[in-house]
C-alpha angles and dihedrals in degrees: 000000000000117000121246087253093057111094111183121220129166086261097051092100090068090077091061134070108271117206127200096019120154120245097240123168103259097222093049091046092053091053093050096046092046087061094045091050091050092052091054140214122341095212134039127244091234092055091051091048090050090053092052091055090051092049089051088056090050093051089054092051096254097111139013126234119222111189112183143149147105122330088233127358120235124226087211093067125089109255093211091052089047090052092049090049092051093049089049093050094049091048088058092047091050088062089052094059126065108220132008119349122204104212115210117167129200090232145112096037110026094114099121133067133190113233131208092220124034093214138045126209127206125172093338098315119113120200136162113284118254107263103179132287094284088065110028145334132277099232111100101241135105096251095051095044094053114116101247121186091199085075089066089061089049092049089049092053092045091050092049091054092047094050091045089058095044091053091061094065125086103232110058123244110194121210128233142170141162109278094230111136099061100190088058092048092048090054092059101048115116133186124228127220091267094054098259120141120226130185111240095193097077143347092247129021128191136202116225129231089253096052106041098102108147093229095037130114097250095055088045092052094046092047093070101049127084098217123110106279124204125200121200107224115203133176093277093062113103128200095252092050090049092054091049091050092050091048091052099042097037110021092154091052091231113191112248096011101104128049120184111204115198118214104167104134128246092272095052109033095089091060100035107042106051096060089052094049092047091051093048092048093047092054093042094236116186095229138135117220119218132174128230103192095181113060096051089051097055113124132180117228120173091346095307130104117245133188121190120213089215091060092049091049089050093050093046092052091046093051092056094043092051091046089053093049091050098043094242125142112233109226104193154307132268121209141173111227134184127211113253132012099308124168102221101120114047134125115281096253090060109028121136107244090199095056106130118204126160097215123357133357110267134201120248119233096264092051088046093054091048094052092048091048087051092050092049091048091051090048093052089049086059092053092051097040 
């Protein structure tokens, strides 16, 4: 919990170590962010509050969250077409779930990715790693790989067009992204009439497994906003650290505020998840538990990333079985999905060696529907057990 002397502001994160930040030119960055700040928030406080209520229902077992979308959005894509594709996908996923679905898309802000290595080498040339279109470009040349703050302005415009299209449909699709580039996030925070701070960059933000240090800048930033906050929980997260994160991010234990998203891997979930569930239950935390069956099942073969469908299926089944054993309501599932019928995630004896993906292998829409159907079937088995 914050001390009485700690007064949060949108700039508080600047006093903490900030991992995974781009190396932008400070003067250029200030110009871009001044323009972004002047244009104002992308999402409304009322929309963010509505999502928090829906997430509270999911944590109580009255709804199911489906969070899905691209690994990393591309500025080259048409935002209207992306919005239409997201609406179509969620319509299919609605049919895969019995009962209310909470639709959260990885869209309108997912333009940056953390990287395990800051540089990439090819045939003797070393350049900055690709960190998403809000930071640099995918082509392997020095001009493209430069960290360019003008890309943040382009990402903002793209997100605004996407959200504008999503608002014109009947059933709401909420937006989400990893809150990675903190100067951009800071520029879009707004204060309501009661003094509460809300992120205007997306309805839901999450903190990644690489940036959830309890004393780090990302946790500090997220601790002050009222939006739904997700935390990716990998094998290195212990029960004590989980409780400290929950106390920092949700000290008032507000229903629907905190979503814990497991990403352990099929071979580690049985040992990693139960102690976390028990600690959260023992302390009476107001959290919703979700499963990301993709990131913990990423393997490297021959220099390329691979994700097996069989591993994802195994982790989804294990998640629901463990939740049932521990008496915990499963709140949802988190998936990375590509537009079109790609072949990026298949079992090793049938993978497509020509599959081309800029960051991580993604599911196609049919695979996504199948995994969501599996999750819903496992959830209903819990109800009838």
